[in-house]
N, C-alpha and C positions, 0 to 999 in steps of 0.2 A: 405164738399168737394164732388163734383159730381162724379158719376161713370165714366163719359166721361173724366174727368181730369185724371183718373187713367188709362184708356184704350187707349185713342187717343193721339198721339203725338201732340205737339204744332203746328207744321207746318200743320198738317192735319186739326186742328181746325180753323186755319186762312184761310185755303183753303175753308172750308165750308162757312165762312163768305163772301169770294170773290165770290163764286158760287151763293150765295143767292143774293148778290148785282147785279150780272149779270142777274139773273133770273128776279129780280124786274125791272131792266132797260129794258130788252127785253119785259116784260109784259106791262109796261107802254107805250113803243114805239108802240106795237101792238094795244093797246087801242086808241092811238092817231093817227093812220094811216090816217084817213080821213083828219085831219088837215094838216098832213105832205104832203099829195097829193095835197090839195088845195094850199098850199104855194109853192110847187114845180111847179105846173101849172102856178101860177101867176108869179113866177120868170122867167120861160121860156117865157111867153107871153111878159113880160116887156123887157127882154133882147133882143129878136129878133123882137121887134116891128119896123116896117119900113124897114126891110131888105127884099130883094126879095125872098130869099130861106127859110126864117123863121127858123123853127125847124130843117130843114135839115142841117143847118150849124153845129149844135152840133154833127152830125154824120160825116159830110163831112170833117171838119177840121182835126180831129184825123186820119182819113183814108188817107188824103193827106199827113200829116206829116209822117205817117208810110211808104208810098210809097217813099217819098223823102229820108228818112233815109235808107230804104232798097236799093235804087238805088245808093246813094253816098257812103255808108259805107259797102257795101257787100264785102265779101271775095270770091275770086275765088278759089274753092277747087279742 
């Protein structure tokens, strides 16, 4: 029997395992960041190919939606 089994409660031990998995996931993600950025760039280039505003659409559409919702669903206080 391990000393940790006597000292640490079971919930804490499972929490250590979850933290370790999160650490490994974040570490692997950081190591693969160049691949992620290349895929992201390719996806945006493919999605907005042939449009007049290009990448600006990805910023413009959410802002326009925000303005529409703000205008139509505002409350007068």
